[in-house]
N, C-alpha and C positions, 0 to 999 in steps of 0.2 A: 586197294579195296574199293575201287570205283564201280558203282552199279552201272549197267548199260542204260543208255537213253535212246529214245526214238529220234532219228535224224529227219525222217520224212515218212509220209504215208500216201497211198493212193487207194481210195479217194482221200482227199484232204479232210481234216477235222471239220465237222459241221457242214459238209457239202450238201447242197439241196438239189443238185442236178445230176445225180449219179445215173448212168444208163442201166436199163433193166437187164441188159445182156453183159454186164460187167464180167470180164474174163476171170479176174482175180483181184483180191484185196492184197495189198503189199505194205509191209511195215519194214523200214530199213533202220537197223540199229547202229550204234556208234562203234561196236566192236563185235568180235566173233562170239557167237552164242553156242551154248551147249545143246547140240542137236537132240540128245536124249530127253531134254526137258520140253521140247517142242512137240506136244501131243494134242490130240483132240479133247483131252481133259483140261488142258491148260490154255487152249486157244479156241474160242467159241464165237460163232456168229449167231446173233439173236435177231429174229424178225419181230419187231414191236408192233406191227400193224400200223394203220393210218392214224390212229389216235393214241399211240404209245401205251395201250392197255394190255397188249399181249406180250408173251415172251416165248416164242417158239424157236427151238434150235434149228438152224439151217445146216444140213450136212454138206460136206465138201471134201476136197483133197487138199491136204496140208503139205507144204514142202519148205525146205530151207536151202538157200544158196549160200554156202560158206564163203565163197569168194567175194560176195557183195554184202554179207551180213543181213540178207533179206528173207523174211518169212512171207510166204505166199499162201493164200487160201482161195481155191477155186470152187465156188458154190456148185453143187450138183444140179441145181435148178435155176431157172431165171428168177431174178429178184422181182418182187411185186411192185408195180407202178404205184407211186404215192405213199408207199410204206416207209416207216422209219426203221433203221437198223442200228445195232450196236455190235461192234467187233471187239471182243475183249481178249487181251493177252494178260493172263493172270500172273501175279508176281512170283509164282513158283518157277517161272522161266528164268534161267540163269545164263551168265556168260561162261566161257570156257574156264575161267578161274573160280567159278562157283559163286560169284556175286549175283544175288537176285535183283530183279527190278525193284526200285524203291516203292513203287505203287503199281496197281493194275493199270495197264494201258487200255483206255476205253475210247475207241474211235466211233463217233456217232455220225451218221449220214442219212440222207433221204433219197429215195429213188424218184427221178422226175416222173411227172404224170403222163407225158406223152411219149 
């Protein structure tokens, strides 16, 4: 009954130099995830703006690679220079044994200005 944990992410947590044309956000888990729980309702990218006062949802294509336990999110638009973002994997996401994440995974990063 072990909950899945994040092994790594791209961009890394609190990165301040993320490129505007980032192809995809990637989260790698410690074990196989239940693909039916990986949805646009459970995994969301928020654009917080340059002063963290906004919370606009950024749409994109979500995918899961079962061989590497990797969730990928490809934004449908270029990210905005100088803006802060939060990529959230809500705890409704489970592994294949039905174990939920212990907490929401919140990946925070900033897009570089130039």
